[in-house]
C-alpha positions as CSV (number, residue, x, y, z in Angstrom):
1,M,82.8,126.3,58.0
2,I,81.9,127.1,61.6
3,S,79.1,129.6,62.0
4,D,79.5,132.8,63.9
5,K,77.0,131.5,66.5
6,L,79.3,128.6,67.4
7,R,82.1,131.2,68.0
8,K,80.1,133.0,70.7
9,P,79.1,130.8,73.6
10,P,76.5,132.4,75.9
11,Q,78.7,131.8,78.9
12,A,82.4,132.7,79.2
13,P,84.9,130.0,80.1
14,P,86.3,130.1,83.7
15,L,89.5,131.9,84.4
16,F,92.6,130.2,85.8
17,T,94.3,133.2,87.3
18,E,94.5,132.3,91.0
19,I,97.7,133.1,93.0
20,P,98.7,131.4,96.3
21,G,97.2,134.2,98.4
22,S,93.9,134.6,96.5
23,I,93.1,130.9,96.3
24,V,92.8,130.6,100.1
25,D,90.9,134.0,100.4
26,D,88.5,132.8,97.8
27,A,87.9,129.6,99.7
28,K,87.2,131.6,102.9
29,R,84.8,133.9,100.9
30,L,82.8,130.9,99.6
31,I,82.6,129.4,103.1
32,E,81.4,132.7,104.6
33,H,78.8,133.1,101.9
34,S,77.4,129.6,102.4
35,R,77.5,129.9,106.2
36,K,75.5,133.2,106.0
37,A,72.9,131.5,103.8
38,Q,72.6,128.6,106.3
39,D,72.4,130.9,109.3
40,Q,69.7,133.0,107.6
41,I,67.6,129.8,107.0
42,V,67.9,128.9,110.7
43,R,67.0,132.4,111.8
44,N,63.9,132.7,109.6
45,V,62.4,129.2,109.6
46,Q,61.1,127.0,112.4
47,P,60.3,123.3,112.1
48,D,56.6,123.9,111.9
49,T,57.0,126.4,109.1
50,A,59.8,124.5,107.3
51,T,59.2,123.7,103.6
52,F,61.3,122.6,100.6
53,A,61.1,126.1,99.3
54,N,62.4,127.9,102.4
55,V,64.9,125.2,103.5
56,L,66.2,122.8,100.8
57,R,66.1,125.2,97.9
58,P,68.2,128.0,99.5
59,L,70.6,125.3,100.8
60,A,70.9,123.9,97.3
61,R,71.4,127.3,95.8
62,A,74.2,128.1,98.2
63,E,75.8,124.7,97.4
64,N,75.5,125.5,93.6
65,A,77.3,128.7,94.1
66,R,80.0,127.1,96.2
67,N,80.6,124.2,93.7
68,L,80.8,126.7,90.8
69,E,84.2,127.9,92.2
70,S,85.4,125.3,94.6
71,H,86.1,122.6,92.1
72,I,88.7,124.8,90.3
73,L,90.2,125.9,93.6
74,G,90.9,122.2,94.3
75,F,92.0,121.5,90.7
76,Y,95.2,123.5,90.9
77,K,96.9,121.0,93.2
78,E,96.5,118.4,90.4
79,V,97.9,120.4,87.5
80,S,99.8,123.5,88.5
81,A,103.6,123.8,88.0
82,D,103.8,126.2,90.9
83,A,104.5,124.5,94.2
84,M,103.1,127.4,96.3
85,L,99.9,127.4,94.3
86,R,99.5,123.6,94.7
87,D,100.0,124.0,98.4
88,A,97.5,126.8,98.6
89,S,95.0,124.7,96.6
90,G,95.5,121.9,99.1
91,E,94.8,124.4,102.0
92,A,91.7,125.7,100.2
93,T,90.5,122.1,99.7
94,S,91.0,121.4,103.4
95,L,89.1,124.5,104.5
96,L,86.2,123.6,102.1
97,D,86.2,120.0,103.3
98,D,86.1,121.1,106.9
99,F,83.2,123.4,106.2
100,G,81.4,120.5,104.5
101,I,81.8,118.5,107.7
102,E,80.5,121.5,109.7
103,T,77.5,121.8,107.4
104,A,76.7,118.1,107.5
105,M,76.8,118.1,111.3
106,R,74.6,121.1,112.0
107,E,71.8,120.0,114.3
108,D,69.7,123.1,113.6
109,L,69.7,122.5,109.8
110,F,69.0,118.7,110.3
111,Q,65.9,119.5,112.4
112,L,64.6,121.7,109.6
113,V,65.3,119.1,106.9
114,D,63.8,116.4,109.1
115,A,60.6,118.5,109.5
116,V,60.4,119.0,105.7
117,L,60.7,115.3,105.0
118,K,57.9,114.5,107.5
119,K,55.6,116.9,105.8
120,N,55.7,114.8,102.6
121,E,55.2,117.7,100.2
122,E,54.5,117.1,96.6
123,L,57.8,117.7,94.8
124,D,59.3,117.1,91.4
125,P,61.3,113.8,91.3
126,E,64.7,115.4,91.4
127,S,63.8,117.7,94.3
128,Y,62.4,114.8,96.3
129,H,65.6,112.8,95.5
130,L,67.6,115.8,96.9
131,L,65.4,115.9,100.1
132,Q,65.9,112.2,100.7
133,K,69.7,112.4,100.0
134,Q,70.2,115.5,102.2
135,H,68.3,113.9,105.1
136,K,70.2,110.6,104.8
137,N,73.5,112.6,104.6
138,Y,72.9,114.2,108.0
139,I,72.2,110.8,109.6
140,R,75.3,109.3,108.0
141,N,77.3,112.2,109.4
142,G,76.4,111.5,113.0
143,M,73.1,113.3,113.6
144,R,71.7,110.3,115.3
145,L,74.7,110.2,117.7
146,P,74.1,111.8,121.1
147,A,75.7,115.3,121.3
148,G,78.9,115.1,123.2
149,P,82.0,112.9,123.1
150,Q,80.8,110.5,120.5
151,R,79.7,113.1,118.0
152,D,82.8,115.2,118.7
153,R,85.0,112.2,118.0
154,F,83.1,111.5,114.7
155,K,83.7,115.1,113.6
156,E,87.4,114.9,114.6
157,I,87.8,111.7,112.5
158,Q,86.1,113.3,109.4
159,R,88.4,116.3,109.5
160,R,91.5,114.1,109.9
161,L,90.3,111.9,106.9
162,N,90.0,114.9,104.7
163,Q,93.5,116.0,105.5
164,L,95.0,112.6,105.0
165,N,93.3,112.4,101.5
166,I,94.9,115.8,100.5
167,D,98.3,114.7,101.8
168,F,98.1,111.4,99.9
169,G,97.4,113.1,96.6
170,K,100.1,115.7,97.2
171,N,102.7,113.0,97.9
172,Q,101.7,111.1,94.8
173,N,101.6,114.1,92.4
174,E,105.0,115.3,93.6
175,E,106.7,111.9,93.4
176,N,109.2,112.2,90.6
177,G,111.2,109.0,91.0
178,G,113.4,107.5,88.3
179,I,116.2,105.1,87.7
180,W,119.6,105.6,85.9
181,F,120.3,102.8,83.5
182,D,123.2,102.0,81.1
183,P,121.8,102.0,77.5
184,Q,122.5,98.3,77.1
185,E,120.3,97.6,80.1
186,L,117.4,99.1,78.2
187,E,117.9,96.9,75.1
188,G,114.5,96.3,73.4
189,V,112.8,99.4,74.7
190,P,111.5,101.4,71.7
191,E,113.8,104.0,70.3
192,D,111.3,106.8,70.5
193,V,111.0,106.2,74.3
194,L,114.8,106.1,74.7
195,E,115.0,109.4,72.9
196,E,112.8,111.0,75.5
197,L,114.9,110.0,78.5
198,E,117.2,112.4,80.3
199,K,120.8,112.0,79.4
200,G,123.1,111.7,82.4
201,T,126.1,114.0,83.2
202,G,128.7,113.8,85.9
203,E,128.4,110.5,87.9
204,H,125.5,109.5,85.6
205,S,127.4,110.3,82.4
206,G,126.5,107.9,79.6
207,K,123.4,106.7,81.4
208,L,119.7,107.3,80.7
209,R,117.1,108.2,83.4
210,L,113.9,106.2,83.1
211,T,111.1,107.9,85.0
212,L,108.4,105.8,86.7
213,E,105.6,107.6,84.8
214,V,103.4,105.4,82.5
215,P,105.0,106.6,79.2
216,H,108.4,105.3,80.3
217,R,107.7,102.6,82.9
218,F,105.2,100.6,80.9
219,P,107.3,100.3,77.7
220,A,110.3,99.2,79.9
221,L,108.2,96.4,81.4
222,Q,106.8,95.4,78.0
223,Y,110.0,95.5,75.9
224,A,113.2,95.5,78.0
225,K,114.9,92.2,77.3
226,N,117.0,92.3,80.5
227,S,114.9,90.7,83.2
228,E,117.0,92.4,85.9
229,T,116.0,95.8,84.3
230,R,112.3,94.9,84.4
231,K,112.7,93.6,88.0
232,H,114.4,96.9,89.1
233,V,111.6,99.0,87.5
234,F,108.8,96.9,88.9
235,I,110.0,96.7,92.5
236,T,111.0,100.4,92.5
237,F,107.6,101.4,91.3
238,E,105.9,99.1,93.9
239,N,107.9,100.9,96.6
240,E,107.3,104.4,95.4
241,G,105.4,106.7,97.7
242,D,106.4,105.0,100.9
243,Q,105.1,108.0,102.9
244,N,101.6,107.0,101.8
245,V,101.8,103.6,103.4
246,D,101.1,105.1,106.9
247,I,98.5,107.5,105.5
248,L,96.4,104.6,104.0
249,Y,96.8,102.6,107.2
250,E,95.6,105.5,109.4
251,T,92.8,106.2,107.0
252,T,91.4,102.7,107.1
253,V,91.6,102.5,110.9
254,L,89.8,105.8,111.3
255,R,87.1,104.9,108.7
256,D,86.4,101.7,110.6
257,E,86.2,103.6,113.9
258,A,83.8,106.1,112.4
259,A,81.5,103.4,110.9
260,R,81.3,101.6,114.2
261,L,80.4,104.8,116.0
262,L,77.4,105.1,113.6
263,G,76.4,101.5,114.4
264,Y,77.7,99.8,111.2
265,P,79.7,96.6,111.5
266,N,82.5,98.1,109.3
267,H,83.2,100.8,106.8
268,A,82.2,98.6,103.8
269,A,78.7,98.3,105.2
270,F,78.6,102.0,105.7
271,R,79.8,102.9,102.1
272,I,78.0,100.2,100.1
273,E,74.6,100.9,101.7
274,E,74.1,103.9,99.3
275,K,75.5,102.1,96.2
276,M,73.6,99.8,93.8
277,A,74.9,96.7,95.5
278,K,73.5,97.9,98.9
279,K,75.3,95.2,101.0
280,P,78.9,94.0,101.3
281,E,77.5,90.4,101.1
282,I,76.2,91.0,97.6
283,V,79.6,92.4,96.5
284,N,81.5,89.5,98.0
285,V,79.2,86.9,96.3
286,F,79.8,88.7,93.0
287,L,83.6,88.8,93.4
288,N,83.8,85.2,94.6
289,D,81.7,84.0,91.7
290,L,83.9,85.8,89.2
291,R,87.0,84.4,90.9
292,S,85.7,80.9,90.6
293,R,84.9,81.4,86.9
294,V,88.3,82.9,85.9
295,S,90.8,81.1,88.1
296,A,91.2,78.0,85.9
297,G,91.6,80.2,82.8
298,G,94.2,82.3,84.6
299,Q,96.2,79.2,85.3
300,M,96.0,78.1,81.6
301,E,97.1,81.5,80.5
302,L,100.0,81.5,83.0
303,E,101.2,78.1,81.7
304,T,101.2,79.5,78.1
305,L,103.3,82.4,79.2
306,K,105.7,80.1,81.1
307,E,106.2,78.0,78.0
308,L,106.9,81.2,76.1
309,K,109.5,82.3,78.7
310,K,111.2,78.9,78.5
311,A,111.5,79.1,74.7
312,D,112.8,82.7,75.0
313,L,115.5,81.7,77.5
314,D,116.4,78.6,75.5
315,S,116.9,80.7,72.4
316,R,119.4,82.9,74.4
317,G,121.2,79.9,75.9
318,E,119.9,80.6,79.4
319,S,118.3,78.0,81.7
320,F,114.7,78.3,82.9
321,D,114.1,77.6,86.6
322,G,110.3,77.2,86.2
323,R,109.6,80.6,87.9
324,F,107.4,83.3,86.3
325,F,107.7,86.6,88.0
326,L,105.5,89.7,88.2
327,W,108.0,91.6,86.1
328,D,107.8,89.0,83.4
329,L,104.1,89.4,82.9
330,E,103.9,92.4,80.5
331,F,107.0,91.3,78.6
332,Y,105.7,87.9,77.8
333,K,102.2,89.1,77.2
334,Q,103.6,91.4,74.6
335,M,105.7,88.6,73.1
336,L,102.6,86.4,72.9
337,L,100.6,89.0,71.1
338,E,103.4,89.6,68.6
339,Q,104.3,85.9,68.0
340,Q,101.0,84.2,68.1
341,Y,98.5,86.9,67.2
342,S,100.6,89.2,64.9
343,V,99.7,92.2,67.1
344,D,102.6,94.6,67.1
345,E,101.5,97.5,69.4
346,Q,104.3,99.7,68.1
347,K,103.1,99.3,64.5
348,I,99.5,99.7,65.4
349,A,100.4,102.9,67.3
350,E,101.8,104.4,64.1
351,Y,98.2,104.6,62.8
352,F,96.9,106.5,65.9
353,P,98.6,109.9,66.2
354,L,97.1,111.5,69.3
355,Q,95.7,114.7,67.7
356,T,94.0,112.9,64.8
357,T,92.7,110.2,67.1
358,V,91.2,112.8,69.4
359,Q,89.5,114.5,66.4
360,G,88.2,111.1,65.3
361,M,86.8,110.3,68.8
362,L,85.1,113.7,68.9
363,G,83.7,113.0,65.5
364,T,82.3,109.7,66.8
365,F,80.6,111.5,69.7
366,Q,79.3,114.2,67.4
367,H,77.6,111.5,65.3
368,L,76.3,109.4,68.1
369,F,75.1,112.1,70.5
370,S,74.3,114.9,68.0
371,L,77.1,117.2,69.3
372,V,79.4,119.8,67.8
373,F,82.9,120.5,69.1
374,V,84.6,123.8,68.3
375,E,88.2,124.2,69.3
376,I,89.0,127.7,70.7
377,T,92.4,128.9,69.6
378,G,94.4,132.1,69.1
379,D,92.5,135.3,69.1
380,E,89.2,133.5,69.8
381,R,90.5,132.8,73.3
382,N,91.2,136.5,73.8
383,K,87.6,137.4,72.7
384,L,86.0,134.8,75.0
385,S,88.1,135.5,78.1
386,V,86.5,138.0,80.5
387,S,90.0,139.3,81.2
388,G,90.7,139.8,77.5
389,K,93.7,137.5,77.8
390,G,93.4,134.1,76.1
391,S,96.1,132.6,78.3
392,D,93.8,133.1,81.3
393,I,91.3,130.5,80.2
394,V,93.8,127.7,80.5
395,W,96.2,126.6,83.3
396,H,99.0,125.6,81.0
397,E,100.0,126.4,77.4
398,D,99.6,122.7,76.4
399,V,95.9,122.7,77.2
400,Q,93.3,122.6,74.4
401,V,89.8,124.1,74.9
402,F,86.6,123.3,73.0
403,S,83.1,124.8,73.2
404,V,80.5,122.0,72.9
405,W,77.1,122.4,71.3
406,D,74.0,120.5,70.3
407,N,73.9,120.1,66.5
408,E,71.2,122.1,64.6
409,E,68.8,119.1,64.6
410,Q,68.9,119.1,68.4
411,S,68.4,122.9,68.8
412,G,71.9,124.1,68.3
413,G,72.1,125.1,72.0
414,F,75.3,125.5,73.9
415,L,76.3,122.7,76.3
416,G,79.7,123.6,78.0
417,F,83.4,123.6,77.7
418,L,85.8,120.6,77.3
419,Y,89.5,120.9,78.2
420,L,92.3,118.5,77.2
421,D,95.5,118.4,79.1
422,L,97.3,115.5,77.4
423,F,101.0,115.5,78.2
424,P,103.0,114.8,81.3
425,R,104.6,117.5,83.4
426,E,106.5,117.5,86.7
427,N,104.2,117.4,89.7
428,K,101.1,116.9,87.6
429,F,98.5,114.3,88.3
430,G,100.1,111.1,87.0
431,G,97.2,109.1,85.6
432,V,94.4,109.5,83.1
433,A,91.3,111.1,84.6
434,N,88.3,113.4,84.1
435,F,87.8,116.4,86.4
436,N,84.7,118.4,86.6
437,L,85.7,122.1,86.8
438,Q,82.2,123.6,87.0
439,P,79.0,121.7,87.3
440,G,75.8,122.5,85.5
441,F,72.6,123.5,87.3
442,I,69.6,125.8,87.0
443,R,70.3,129.2,88.4
444,E,67.9,131.2,90.6
445,D,66.6,133.1,87.6
446,G,65.8,129.9,85.8
447,T,68.7,130.1,83.3
448,R,71.2,127.3,83.0
449,Q,74.7,127.3,84.3
450,Y,76.7,125.4,81.8
451,P,79.4,122.9,82.8
452,A,83.2,122.8,82.2
453,T,85.1,119.5,82.3
454,A,88.7,118.5,81.9
455,L,90.6,115.4,80.7
456,V,94.0,115.2,82.4
457,C,96.2,112.6,80.7
458,N,99.9,111.7,80.4
459,F,100.5,110.5,76.9
460,T,104.0,110.5,75.3
461,K,105.0,113.9,74.1
462,P,105.6,114.5,70.3
463,T,109.1,114.8,69.0
464,S,110.6,116.4,65.9
465,K,110.4,113.1,64.2
466,K,107.1,111.7,65.4
467,P,103.8,112.9,66.8
468,S,102.5,111.5,70.0
469,L,101.3,107.9,69.1
470,L,98.7,106.0,71.0
471,K,98.9,102.3,71.7
472,H,95.6,100.5,71.6
473,P,95.2,100.4,75.5
474,E,95.8,104.1,75.5
475,I,93.1,104.6,72.9
476,V,90.7,102.6,75.1
477,A,91.7,104.7,78.2
478,L,91.2,108.0,76.2
479,F,87.8,106.9,74.9
480,H,86.9,105.9,78.5
481,E,87.8,109.3,80.0
482,L,86.2,111.2,77.2
483,G,83.1,109.2,78.0
484,H,83.2,110.7,81.5
485,G,83.7,114.1,79.9
486,I,80.7,113.7,77.6
487,H,78.6,112.5,80.6
488,D,79.6,115.8,82.3
489,L,78.7,117.9,79.3
490,V,75.3,116.6,78.3
491,S,73.9,116.1,81.8
492,K,71.0,118.4,82.6
493,T,70.0,118.5,86.3
494,L,68.4,121.1,88.5
495,Y,71.1,120.8,91.2
496,S,74.9,120.7,91.0
497,R,74.9,117.8,93.5
498,F,73.5,115.5,90.8
499,H,75.3,116.8,87.8
500,G,77.0,114.5,85.3
501,T,79.2,111.8,86.8
502,E,77.8,112.5,90.3
503,V,76.3,109.0,90.5
504,V,76.9,106.0,92.7
505,I,80.4,104.5,92.2
506,D,79.2,101.0,91.1
507,F,77.3,102.6,88.2
508,G,79.6,105.6,87.6
509,E,82.1,103.7,85.3
510,A,79.3,102.1,83.2
511,P,78.7,104.9,80.7
512,S,82.5,105.1,80.0
513,Q,83.0,101.4,80.0
514,M,80.2,101.0,77.4
515,L,82.0,103.5,75.1
516,E,85.1,101.3,75.3
517,H,83.4,98.9,72.9
518,W,83.8,101.3,70.0
519,C,87.6,100.8,70.4
520,W,87.0,97.1,69.4
521,T,84.7,97.9,66.5
522,P,86.5,97.5,63.1
523,S,84.7,100.4,61.4
524,S,85.5,102.7,64.3
525,L,89.2,101.8,64.4
526,K,89.4,102.3,60.7
527,S,87.8,105.8,60.9
528,L,90.0,106.8,63.9
529,S,93.2,105.8,62.2
530,R,95.7,107.8,60.1
531,H,99.3,106.8,59.7
532,Y,101.5,109.5,61.1
533,S,103.7,109.5,57.9
534,S,100.7,110.9,56.0
535,L,100.4,114.0,58.3
536,S,103.3,116.0,56.9
537,S,106.3,115.7,54.6
538,E,108.6,115.9,57.6
539,Y,106.9,113.0,59.3
540,F,107.1,111.0,56.1
541,S,110.8,111.6,55.8
542,S,111.3,110.5,59.4
543,W,109.3,107.3,58.7
544,E,111.4,106.7,55.6
545,E,114.6,106.9,57.6
546,Q,113.6,103.8,59.7
547,A,111.5,102.0,57.1
548,Q,114.4,99.9,55.8
549,G,113.1,100.1,52.2
550,N,109.6,99.0,53.1
551,P,106.8,100.3,50.9
552,S,104.8,103.4,52.1
553,P,102.1,102.4,54.6
554,P,98.4,103.0,53.7
555,E,96.8,106.0,55.3
556,R,94.2,103.9,57.2
557,I,95.1,100.9,59.3
558,P,95.0,97.7,57.3
559,D,92.1,95.3,57.8
560,E,94.5,92.5,58.8
561,M,95.9,94.6,61.6
562,I,92.4,95.2,62.9
563,E,91.5,91.6,62.6
564,S,94.6,90.5,64.5
565,L,93.9,93.0,67.3
566,I,90.3,91.9,67.7
567,R,91.2,88.3,67.6
568,A,93.5,88.9,70.5
569,K,90.9,90.8,72.6
570,H,90.5,88.1,75.2
571,V,94.2,87.0,75.3
572,N,95.2,86.9,79.0
573,G,91.7,88.1,79.8
574,A,91.5,85.8,82.8
575,L,94.7,87.2,84.3
576,F,93.5,90.7,83.8
577,S,90.3,89.8,85.6
578,L,92.3,88.3,88.4
579,R,94.3,91.5,88.7
580,M,91.1,93.5,89.0
581,L,89.8,91.0,91.6
582,H,93.1,91.5,93.5
583,L,92.4,95.2,93.9
584,S,88.7,94.7,94.6
585,I,89.1,92.0,97.2
586,F,91.9,93.8,98.9
587,D,89.7,96.9,99.1
588,M,86.9,94.9,100.7
589,M,89.3,93.1,103.1
590,I,90.7,96.3,104.5
591,H,87.3,97.9,104.8
592,E,85.5,94.8,106.2
593,P,87.6,93.6,109.1
594,A,86.1,91.2,111.6
595,S,86.8,93.7,114.4
596,H,88.4,97.0,115.0
597,E,91.3,95.3,116.5
598,A,91.8,93.3,113.3
599,I,92.3,96.4,111.2
600,V,94.6,98.0,113.8
601,N,96.8,94.9,113.6
602,M,96.6,94.4,109.9
603,N,99.8,94.3,107.9
604,M,98.5,95.8,104.6
605,S,101.6,95.4,102.6
606,A,101.9,91.7,103.4
607,L,98.1,91.3,102.7
608,Y,98.3,93.1,99.4
609,N,101.3,91.0,98.1
610,K,100.0,87.6,99.5
611,L,96.5,88.2,98.0
612,R,98.0,88.9,94.6
613,K,100.1,85.7,94.7
614,D,97.1,83.7,95.9
615,L,94.9,84.9,93.1
616,M,97.3,85.2,90.1
617,K,99.9,82.5,91.2
618,I,102.7,84.7,89.9
619,D,105.9,84.9,91.8
620,G,107.4,88.0,93.4
621,P,110.5,88.8,95.5
622,E,109.1,86.6,98.3
623,V,110.5,83.5,96.5
624,L,113.9,85.2,96.3
625,G,114.3,85.4,100.0
626,Q,112.4,88.6,100.8
627,S,109.5,88.8,103.1
628,D,105.8,89.4,102.1
629,E,106.4,93.0,102.8
630,W,108.8,93.4,99.8
631,G,106.6,96.1,98.3
632,H,103.6,98.4,99.1
633,G,101.7,98.7,95.9
634,Q,98.6,99.6,97.8
635,A,100.1,103.0,98.7
636,G,100.0,103.9,95.0
637,I,96.2,103.3,94.6
638,R,94.7,106.8,94.9
639,H,91.2,105.5,94.5
640,L,91.5,103.8,97.9
641,M,91.7,107.3,99.4
642,D,88.9,109.0,97.5
643,E,85.4,108.0,96.5
644,Y,86.3,104.4,95.6
645,D,87.0,103.2,99.2
646,A,85.0,100.0,99.5
647,G,84.1,100.7,95.9
648,L,86.9,99.4,93.7
649,Y,84.6,96.4,92.9
650,G,82.6,99.0,91.0
651,Y,84.9,98.7,88.0
652,L,83.8,95.1,87.6
653,Y,80.2,95.6,88.9
654,S,79.4,98.6,86.6
655,K,80.8,96.6,83.6
656,V,77.8,94.3,84.0
657,F,75.5,97.3,83.1
658,A,77.9,98.7,80.5
659,D,78.2,95.4,78.5
660,D,74.4,94.8,78.9
661,M,73.6,98.2,77.4
662,F,76.1,97.8,74.5
663,Y,75.0,94.2,73.6
664,T,71.3,95.0,73.9
665,V,71.2,98.4,72.1
666,F,74.4,99.1,70.1
667,K,76.0,95.8,69.1
668,P,73.9,95.4,65.9
669,D,74.9,98.9,64.8
670,P,77.4,100.8,67.0
671,M,76.9,104.0,65.0
672,D,73.1,104.1,65.2
673,A,72.6,107.8,66.0
674,K,69.0,107.3,66.9
675,E,69.9,104.9,69.7
676,G,72.9,107.2,70.6
677,R,70.5,110.1,71.2
678,R,68.2,107.8,73.2
679,Y,71.1,106.8,75.4
680,R,72.2,110.4,75.8
681,Y,68.8,111.6,77.0
682,A,67.8,108.5,79.0
683,V,71.1,107.8,80.7
684,L,73.7,110.5,80.4
685,E,71.4,113.5,80.8
686,K,70.0,112.2,84.1
687,G,73.3,112.3,86.0
688,G,72.5,111.3,89.6
689,S,69.1,113.0,89.6
690,Q,67.3,109.7,90.1
691,D,68.0,106.1,91.3
692,E,70.6,104.6,89.0
693,M,68.8,101.3,88.7
694,K,65.8,103.2,87.4
695,T,68.0,104.8,84.8
696,V,69.3,101.4,83.6
697,V,65.9,99.7,83.6
698,D,64.3,102.6,81.8
699,F,66.9,102.4,79.1
700,L,67.0,98.6,78.7
701,G,63.3,98.2,79.2
702,R,64.0,95.4,81.7
703,E,66.2,94.4,84.6
704,P,69.9,94.2,83.8
705,K,71.5,90.8,83.1
706,T,75.0,89.4,83.5
707,D,75.1,87.4,80.2
708,A,76.9,90.1,78.1
709,F,79.5,90.6,80.9
710,Y,80.5,87.0,81.0
711,E,80.5,86.8,77.2
712,E,82.9,89.8,77.1
713,L,85.2,87.9,79.5
714,G,85.1,84.9,77.2
715,L,83.2,82.9,79.9
716,S,79.7,82.5,78.3
């Protein structure tokens, strides 16, 4: 029974009631408020009287107030069904980004912050960290450039980069591509996927429309027996979003120009300077070392898949020409798992209905981190909404909301709000991600502003016959993103700038990657599972219809299924690592050109495709007579446009820390709540309020090691 206290959070959830006109006005209001605060500091303080208290603290408070609303203003463009609201959200984001550039390039503010730094005041660690970061930020935004043409050009570049990023995301979210297929072309694709597809009329009568969203595209690549179907899906997806090809190209050229204006040899040097790796040379050594370790394994795995393809074609009476194509990879990986490891993703998914799996995951976090999640539904929403309308505290009727609390042993205090937006919609962000809606920080009166965070996903929608069912990779992805959400919720920092996941990119994935290990722990999988047929009599009847006389399944996933899944954990692991290396090395190559002329003349599509072929040795359309520019998959990688530029290596680099933390602390007992609480307070609570290496070393009690990382890759 949930106590009355847990029904009454001390802070109301934010409202999602913006309209196209109000969203831009609100952005302008936030900007004007912040500008006034900055102008007041400049009027009242001189360099000789400048202190942290009269310069940095009021700047931070103005930033806190702005972040409290600005994140949501920009969030609408990712989730709203209203095109005008999405456009207004983009305009608001552009205005706020331009103001951020203006702020970062104010000479008068820089002189005051510079004066504070030189006075070497005694400050608490987080405030000193803020002072250092703020000072460095001014320098990295051109304050050491002479006033005049160079500084003006730098500012012009930054404004253009912000607009390009907004345009890229808008294009991607509004891409609604699909392919019409005859049903026989989709032979092998699971029936529940086919049932979801739009049925054709008119010229498409009798056909099915396969969208390019993950819930449709991926099953087609995994299960469609017709190789021409898989080829069509793969190549179409690789050419989706062609308008973003030029945007990414212009972005990388401008980034390189800006970095050289500041005196850096390239954009990678500029970006990595502030990360854990510090230098591009360290990143390149790491990536090249990993490449040397996994290349031979990748070739062995590819030969196994080729043998499987040959046997498959032989069984159909078709000849094998020795080629293994990019659109063969997922199909034969899946066949390998089923035939040699008894891993049937469809059967496993039956044990992981989305809603019960989410409940199980929240239960795991409750136990590990001493939390309580309380879903807010029905009239409770009306009571909590400051407008009195429960529908105002969500942006779509599908969205779930939870209030999150410490358990009674940890004080029972309120922590924040968690939102789950789990199903695809037209023009919605198409991946799986966590978005901070409101950061946490200490208000001017000393009380805490509590955070709000959202998981935006695109899992298969439930039908009348089946709930939404998660394949194991989707379970891993959901656990990962929930990890970001928990990081957001339990963080406690003085300033919004350092809240939660606001850490350097090459550490930022580590907390979530560490939690992925629970998805490979037998006891965790068992506790998360519940066969969908046990959820209701209707679902049982639906299961019975297609069971072909098989006995009723157990409620929990059988041990032999778990054992098969875990035994196959490293299957094709080298090929997966090579795919991650492809993205990481490509990212470094476009951001670390030998000269500015080299990036201007770079053919990114050809580079992207040739590099993948060089690393993975898998054929593409180039062996069928097409040029190396047959596709532009790089234009679909949104991370290249946002904070992961010269940072995609971070997914591999941060896994070193993630695996080290798990193996050292949690592997003996993944459900050790004492260690879970220690991890929460030593790592997650800190956010970005201190140097991330200090966070890792303090938790481990030593410098991090790579042993667990290579063991996880099967390379120890």
